[in-house]
C-alpha positions, 0 to 999 in steps of 0.5 A, spaced: 559 035 749 561 034 756 562 027 759 556 027 763 552 029 756 555 024 752 553 018 757 546 020 757 545 021 749 547 016 743 550 021 738 549 018 731 552 021 724 546 024 720 546 021 713 540 024 710 533 027 712 526 027 709 520 030 711 514 025 710 507 027 708 501 029 712 497 023 715 490 022 714 489 025 721 494 031 720 500 028 723 507 030 720 513 026 721 521 027 719 525 021 717 533 021 719 537 016 716 543 015 720 550 011 720 549 008 726 541 006 727 539 006 720 533 010 719 528 013 724 522 017 724 519 022 729 512 026 729 513 033 729 509 039 730 510 047 729 513 048 736 518 042 734 519 045 727 521 052 731 525 049 736 529 045 730 530 051 726 533 055 733 538 049 734 540 048 727 541 056 726 546 055 733 549 049 730 551 052 723 554 058 727 558 053 731 560 049 724 562 056 721 566 058 727 570 052 727 571 051 720 
């Protein structure tokens, strides 16, 4: 991450994730447990899931390259 990026974002250590059930109105969320901020959750939709999959695939490539 460049210095510019790190000043605009808070980087946290992910400890675990959990998909939360569907709400009565059809909303779905994911919960992330972090070392620094505790547990945070956010609503997701198919577009968000697709974006996360793309970004995780890219991150996995980088981790494998540097391992």
